[in-house]
C-alpha positions as a Markdown table, in Angstrom:
| # | Residue | x | y | z |
|---|---|---|---|---|
| 1 | Met | 11.0 | -16.1 | 0.8 |
| 2 | Arg | 14.5 | -14.5 | 1.0 |
| 3 | Tyr | 15.6 | -11.5 | 3.1 |
| 4 | Asp | 18.6 | -9.6 | 4.1 |
| 5 | Gly | 19.4 | -7.0 | 6.7 |
| 6 | Val | 16.8 | -5.9 | 9.2 |
| 7 | Ala | 13.7 | -6.7 | 7.1 |
| 8 | Arg | 11.8 | -10.0 | 7.7 |
| 9 | Cys | 8.7 | -11.7 | 6.3 |
| 10 | Ser | 6.3 | -13.9 | 8.2 |
| 11 | Arg | 5.2 | -17.3 | 7.3 |
| 12 | Thr | 2.1 | -17.5 | 5.1 |
| 13 | Phe | -1.3 | -17.1 | 6.7 |
| 14 | Trp | -4.7 | -17.4 | 5.0 |
| 15 | Arg | -7.4 | -14.8 | 4.9 |
| 16 | Asp | -10.7 | -15.5 | 2.9 |
| 17 | Gly | -8.9 | -17.8 | 0.5 |
| 18 | Ala | -5.9 | -15.4 | -0.1 |
| 19 | Ala | -2.3 | -15.8 | 1.0 |
| 20 | Leu | -1.3 | -13.2 | 3.6 |
| 21 | Val | 2.2 | -12.3 | 4.6 |
| 22 | Met | 3.5 | -9.6 | 7.1 |
| 23 | Val | 6.7 | -7.7 | 6.5 |
| 24 | Ser | 8.4 | -6.4 | 9.6 |
| 25 | Asn | 11.4 | -4.0 | 10.3 |
| 26 | Leu | 13.4 | -5.3 | 13.2 |
| 27 | Gly | 15.2 | -2.0 | 13.8 |
| 28 | Pro | 13.9 | 1.3 | 15.3 |
| 29 | Gly | 12.7 | 2.5 | 11.9 |
| 30 | Ile | 14.2 | 4.0 | 8.8 |
| 31 | Val | 17.0 | 6.2 | 9.9 |
| 32 | Arg | 20.3 | 8.0 | 8.8 |
| 33 | Gly | 20.1 | 7.4 | 5.1 |
| 34 | Asp | 18.8 | 3.8 | 5.2 |
| 35 | Ala | 17.7 | 2.2 | 1.9 |
| 36 | Met | 15.2 | -0.6 | 2.0 |
| 37 | Glu | 14.1 | -2.5 | -1.1 |
| 38 | Ile | 11.3 | -5.1 | -1.4 |
| 39 | Thr | 10.7 | -7.0 | -4.6 |
| 40 | Gly | 8.0 | -9.6 | -5.2 |
| 41 | Thr | 6.2 | -11.7 | -7.8 |
| 42 | Val | 2.6 | -12.9 | -7.7 |
| 43 | Gly | 2.2 | -16.0 | -9.9 |
| 44 | Ala | -0.7 | -16.7 | -12.3 |
| 45 | Asp | -4.1 | -16.8 | -10.6 |
| 46 | Ala | -2.7 | -16.3 | -7.1 |
| 47 | His | -4.1 | -13.9 | -4.6 |
| 48 | Leu | -1.6 | -12.2 | -2.2 |
| 49 | Ile | -2.2 | -9.7 | 0.6 |
| 50 | Val | 0.9 | -8.0 | 2.0 |
| 51 | Thr | 0.7 | -6.1 | 5.3 |
| 52 | Glu | 3.1 | -5.1 | 8.1 |
| 53 | Gln | 3.5 | -6.0 | 11.7 |
| 54 | Ala | 3.6 | -2.4 | 12.9 |
| 55 | Ala | 3.9 | 1.2 | 11.7 |
| 56 | Thr | 7.2 | 2.3 | 10.1 |
| 57 | Arg | 8.9 | 5.2 | 11.7 |
| 58 | Val | 11.0 | 7.6 | 9.6 |
| 59 | Leu | 13.7 | 9.2 | 11.7 |
| 60 | Gly | 16.2 | 11.9 | 11.1 |
| 61 | Gly | 19.8 | 11.5 | 10.2 |
| 62 | Ala | 22.8 | 12.5 | 8.1 |
| 63 | Ala | 21.0 | 11.8 | 4.7 |
| 64 | Pro | 17.6 | 11.2 | 3.3 |
| 65 | Ser | 16.3 | 7.6 | 3.5 |
| 66 | Arg | 14.3 | 5.6 | 0.9 |
| 67 | Ile | 12.0 | 2.6 | 0.6 |
| 68 | Asp | 11.6 | 1.1 | -2.9 |
| 69 | Thr | 9.0 | -1.6 | -3.5 |
| 70 | Arg | 8.5 | -3.3 | -6.8 |
| 71 | Trp | 6.0 | -6.0 | -7.7 |
| 72 | Ser | 5.1 | -8.1 | -10.8 |
| 73 | Val | 1.6 | -9.5 | -11.0 |
| 74 | Ala | 0.9 | -12.3 | -13.5 |
| 75 | Ser | -2.2 | -13.2 | -15.5 |
| 76 | Gly | -5.3 | -13.6 | -13.4 |
| 77 | Ala | -3.5 | -12.7 | -10.2 |
| 78 | Thr | -4.5 | -10.3 | -7.4 |
| 79 | Leu | -2.1 | -8.2 | -5.3 |
| 80 | Glu | -3.3 | -6.2 | -2.3 |
| 81 | Leu | -0.7 | -3.9 | -0.6 |
| 82 | Arg | -2.0 | -2.9 | 2.8 |
| 83 | Pro | 1.0 | -1.5 | 4.7 |
| 84 | Glu | 0.7 | 0.0 | 8.2 |
| 85 | Pro | 1.2 | 3.8 | 8.6 |
| 86 | Ile | 4.4 | 5.6 | 7.8 |
| 87 | Ile | 5.1 | 7.9 | 10.7 |
| 88 | Ala | 7.7 | 10.6 | 10.0 |
| 89 | Gln | 9.4 | 11.8 | 13.3 |
| 90 | Leu | 11.1 | 15.1 | 13.9 |
| 91 | Gly | 13.8 | 15.6 | 11.2 |
| 92 | Gly | 12.7 | 12.6 | 9.2 |
| 93 | Asp | 13.3 | 12.8 | 5.4 |
| 94 | Ala | 12.4 | 9.9 | 3.1 |
| 95 | Met | 11.3 | 8.9 | -0.4 |
| 96 | Ile | 8.9 | 6.0 | -0.5 |
| 97 | Ser | 8.3 | 4.5 | -4.0 |
| 98 | Thr | 6.0 | 1.7 | -5.0 |
| 99 | Thr | 5.9 | 0.3 | -8.6 |
| 100 | Val | 3.6 | -2.5 | -9.7 |
| 101 | Asp | 3.6 | -4.1 | -13.2 |
| 102 | Gly | 0.5 | -6.2 | -13.8 |
| 103 | Ala | -0.7 | -8.4 | -16.6 |
| 104 | Pro | -3.8 | -7.4 | -18.7 |
| 105 | Asp | -6.2 | -9.3 | -16.5 |
| 106 | Ser | -4.5 | -8.7 | -13.1 |
| 107 | Thr | -6.0 | -6.8 | -10.2 |
| 108 | Val | -4.1 | -4.4 | -7.8 |
| 109 | Leu | -5.2 | -2.7 | -4.6 |
| 110 | Val | -2.8 | -0.3 | -3.0 |
| 111 | Arg | -3.4 | 1.4 | 0.4 |
| 112 | Asp | -1.1 | 4.1 | 1.8 |
| 113 | Leu | -1.2 | 6.1 | 5.0 |
| 114 | Ala | 1.3 | 8.7 | 6.2 |
| 115 | Ser | 1.7 | 11.1 | 9.1 |
| 116 | Val | 4.3 | 13.8 | 9.7 |
| 117 | Ala | 5.4 | 15.9 | 12.6 |
| 118 | Gly | 7.0 | 19.4 | 12.3 |
| 119 | Asn | 10.3 | 19.8 | 10.4 |
| 120 | Thr | 9.8 | 16.6 | 8.4 |
| 121 | Arg | 9.7 | 15.7 | 4.7 |
| 122 | Leu | 8.0 | 12.7 | 3.3 |
| 123 | Arg | 7.6 | 11.9 | -0.4 |
| 124 | Leu | 5.2 | 9.2 | -1.6 |
| 125 | Arg | 5.2 | 7.9 | -5.2 |
| 126 | Thr | 3.0 | 5.1 | -6.5 |
| 127 | Leu | 2.9 | 3.8 | -10.1 |
| 128 | Val | 0.7 | 0.9 | -11.3 |
| 129 | Arg | 1.1 | -0.3 | -14.9 |
| 130 | Ile | -1.4 | -2.7 | -16.3 |
| 131 | Ala | -0.4 | -4.5 | -19.6 |
| 132 | Gly | 2.5 | -2.1 | -19.9 |
| 133 | Arg | 0.4 | 1.1 | -19.7 |
| 134 | Asp | 0.2 | 3.5 | -16.8 |
| 135 | Ala | -3.1 | 2.8 | -15.0 |
| 136 | Phe | -2.4 | 4.9 | -11.9 |
| 137 | Tyr | 0.2 | 7.4 | -10.9 |
| 138 | Asp | 0.2 | 9.3 | -7.6 |
| 139 | Ser | 3.0 | 11.5 | -6.2 |
| 140 | Ile | 2.6 | 13.6 | -3.1 |
| 141 | Glu | 4.9 | 15.4 | -0.7 |
| 142 | Val | 3.9 | 15.5 | 2.9 |
| 143 | Gly | 5.5 | 18.4 | 4.9 |
| 144 | Ala | 4.8 | 20.9 | 7.6 |
| 145 | Asp | 1.9 | 22.5 | 5.6 |
| 146 | Ala | 0.1 | 19.2 | 4.9 |
| 147 | Pro | -2.7 | 17.7 | 6.9 |
| 148 | Pro | -1.5 | 15.6 | 9.8 |
| 149 | Ala | -2.6 | 12.3 | 8.2 |
| 150 | Ile | -3.1 | 11.5 | 4.5 |
| 151 | Gly | -4.4 | 8.1 | 3.3 |
| 152 | Thr | -5.0 | 6.7 | -0.2 |
| 153 | Val | -6.7 | 3.6 | -1.6 |
| 154 | Ala | -6.4 | 2.7 | -5.3 |
| 155 | Leu | -8.1 | -0.3 | -7.0 |
| 156 | Leu | -6.8 | -1.0 | -10.5 |
| 157 | Gly | -7.8 | -3.7 | -13.0 |
| 158 | Arg | -11.5 | -3.8 | -12.3 |
| 159 | Ser | -14.4 | -1.4 | -11.8 |
| 160 | Ala | -16.0 | -0.6 | -8.4 |
| 161 | Asp | -19.3 | 0.9 | -7.4 |
| 162 | Val | -18.8 | 4.4 | -6.2 |
| 163 | Arg | -22.1 | 4.3 | -4.4 |
| 164 | Ser | -20.7 | 1.8 | -2.0 |
| 165 | Leu | -18.6 | 4.7 | -0.6 |
| 166 | Asp | -21.5 | 7.2 | 0.0 |
| 167 | Ala | -22.2 | 6.0 | 3.5 |
| 168 | Ile | -18.5 | 6.1 | 4.5 |
| 169 | Ala | -18.2 | 9.7 | 3.3 |
| 170 | Ala | -21.5 | 10.8 | 4.8 |
| 171 | Ser | -20.7 | 9.4 | 8.2 |
| 172 | Ser | -17.2 | 10.7 | 8.5 |
| 173 | Ala | -15.8 | 14.1 | 9.7 |
| 174 | Leu | -12.8 | 13.5 | 7.5 |
| 175 | Arg | -12.2 | 14.9 | 4.1 |
| 176 | Ile | -12.8 | 12.1 | 1.5 |
| 177 | Gly | -12.4 | 12.5 | -2.2 |
| 178 | Val | -13.3 | 9.8 | -4.8 |
| 179 | Gly | -12.1 | 9.5 | -8.4 |
| 180 | Val | -13.2 | 7.0 | -11.0 |
| 181 | Leu | -10.5 | 5.6 | -13.3 |
| 182 | Ser | -11.0 | 3.9 | -16.6 |
| 183 | Ala | -10.6 | 0.5 | -14.8 |
| 184 | Gly | -10.6 | 1.2 | -11.1 |
| 185 | Ile | -11.2 | 3.7 | -8.4 |
| 186 | Phe | -9.0 | 6.2 | -6.4 |
| 187 | Val | -9.9 | 7.5 | -2.9 |
| 188 | Arg | -8.0 | 10.1 | -0.8 |
| 189 | Val | -8.7 | 10.6 | 2.9 |
| 190 | Leu | -7.4 | 13.6 | 4.9 |
| 191 | Gly | -7.7 | 13.9 | 8.7 |
| 192 | Pro | -6.3 | 15.3 | 11.9 |
| 193 | Ala | -4.9 | 12.0 | 13.2 |
| 194 | Val | -3.6 | 8.7 | 11.9 |
| 195 | Trp | -6.1 | 6.2 | 13.4 |
| 196 | Pro | -9.4 | 7.9 | 12.2 |
| 197 | Val | -8.0 | 8.0 | 8.7 |
| 198 | Arg | -6.9 | 4.4 | 9.1 |
| 199 | Glu | -10.4 | 3.3 | 10.0 |
| 200 | Ala | -11.8 | 5.1 | 7.0 |
| 201 | Leu | -9.3 | 3.4 | 4.7 |
| 202 | Asp | -10.2 | 0.0 | 6.1 |
| 203 | Ala | -13.9 | 0.8 | 5.4 |
| 204 | Val | -13.1 | 1.8 | 1.8 |
| 205 | Cys | -11.0 | -1.3 | 1.3 |
| 206 | Ala | -13.9 | -3.5 | 2.6 |
| 207 | Ala | -16.3 | -1.8 | 0.2 |
| 208 | Val | -14.2 | -2.1 | -2.9 |
| 209 | Ala | -11.9 | -5.1 | -2.1 |
| 210 | Pro | -11.4 | -7.6 | -5.0 |
| 211 | His | -13.5 | -10.8 | -4.8 |
| 212 | Arg | -11.4 | -13.4 | -3.1 |
| 213 | Glu | -11.6 | -16.8 | -4.8 |
| 214 | Lys | -10.7 | -19.8 | -2.8 |
| 215 | Leu | -7.3 | -21.2 | -3.6 |
| 216 | Thr | -7.2 | -25.0 | -3.9 |
| 217 | Gly | -4.3 | -27.1 | -2.5 |
| 218 | Gly | -3.5 | -28.3 | -6.0 |
| 219 | Ser | -3.2 | -24.9 | -7.5 |
| 220 | Gln | 0.0 | -24.1 | -9.5 |
| 221 | Ser | -0.2 | -20.5 | -8.3 |
| 222 | Glu | 2.8 | -19.2 | -6.5 |
| 223 | Val | 4.1 | -16.2 | -4.7 |
| 224 | Asp | 7.7 | -15.2 | -4.4 |
| 225 | Leu | 8.7 | -12.4 | -2.0 |
| 226 | Glu | 12.2 | -11.1 | -1.7 |
């Protein structure tokens, strides 16, 4: 693990046989034209879950801010990106971009959640390529006319049973849309507040999460996070 500036990464924890790391921002948030970049590599047959210690605030300032995240996922590997909410405060303006390049037999799960107040602008862009071909592209702009909270879950590289989401959609007062991809699934959740949407996203992830194989101590799999 290598880091620079105000970003930090935790030591490795273990969850259901997968490696788990938490990324934290030691400052007040993304502010005044800040630029944050995270790059990482998941080695062959490894399974990594990346989350955050707390929500990320996007604050106002003299210029727009940006967060760029780029991952490479090797053969047989699984990457789960499960960040905490992005909270855009008054005057916040940011572009948040995530790009994942996966091998033909890799698996990628991406979860996003954003909330904005008045007079803010938040752009979210996610691109997942499997075997060099675009498997998933999502680009949304969250502003004053958008729902207060928008969440997304995308699973790429393997199929998922849409029926497993029926109970979640039926029991929720939120707006939930489901799309079936050629090798994956895409779910959008809209709601009036962050935490109800977060709970729905967690339920979706639990329903479609990739099978976690136990990693042995002698495995040659490796994870490199910068």
